[in-house]
C-alpha positions in Angstrom: 0.0 0.0 0.0 1.3 3.5 -0.8 0.6 6.5 1.4 1.7 10.1 1.4 3.1 11.5 4.6 3.3 15.2 5.4 5.4 16.6 8.3 5.4 20.2 9.6 7.6 22.5 11.7 10.5 20.9 13.5 9.4 17.4 12.2 9.9 18.6 8.6 13.3 20.0 9.5 14.3 16.7 11.1 13.2 14.2 8.5 11.8 16.2 5.5 8.3 17.6 4.8 6.9 15.0 2.4 7.4 11.3 2.0 5.8 8.6 -0.2 5.9 5.3 1.7 5.0 1.8 0.7 4.1 -0.4 3.7 1.8 -3.3 4.5 -1.4 -2.4 6.3 -0.6 -0.5 9.4 -1.9 1.9 12.0 -1.0 5.6 12.1 1.2 4.8 15.1 3.2 2.2 13.2 3.7 4.6 10.4 4.9 7.3 12.9 7.3 4.8 14.5 8.6 3.9 11.0 9.5 7.6 10.4 10.8 8.1 13.9 13.3 5.2 13.9 16.1 7.5 12.8 15.0 10.7 14.5 15.3 11.3 18.2 13.2 14.4 17.9 10.2 12.4 16.5 10.7 9.6 19.0 10.6 12.1 21.9 7.6 14.1 20.7 5.0 11.4 20.0 3.0 12.4 23.1 2.5 15.9 21.8 2.0 15.1 18.2 -1.4 15.0 16.5 -2.0 12.6 13.6 -4.4 13.4 10.8 -5.6 11.3 7.9 -7.1 12.9 4.8 -7.4 16.3 6.6 -9.1 14.9 9.7 -7.6 14.3 13.1 -7.5 10.6 14.1 -6.5 8.3 17.0 -3.1 6.6 16.9 -4.8 3.2 16.2 -6.5 4.4 13.0 -5.6 2.0 10.2 -4.2 3.7 7.1 -5.6 2.8 3.7 -3.9 2.8 0.3 -3.8 6.3 -1.1 -4.3 8.1 2.2 -2.5 11.3 3.1 -1.2 11.2 6.6 0.0 14.2 8.5 1.9 14.5 11.8 1.3 17.9 13.3 3.6 19.2 16.1 2.3 21.4 18.9 1.9 25.0 18.0 2.7 27.9 20.3 1.8 31.5 19.8 1.6 34.7 21.6 
């Protein structure tokens, strides 16, 4: 299955902003862990990250389907 992954802010700086990934059926959490395996920033920030699939926020156990666009959104601060 092929999915498109978008990352923003410090996540994009750490591993790039866009990825096309071919994986077997998996959850959003498994996909995040696949991306985070080489990034200590991603590994450390999972608890504050919000996953989204096809422009809708989802839970970590959401199963990704072929052709989905998955986004991992870091916390946002402002003033």
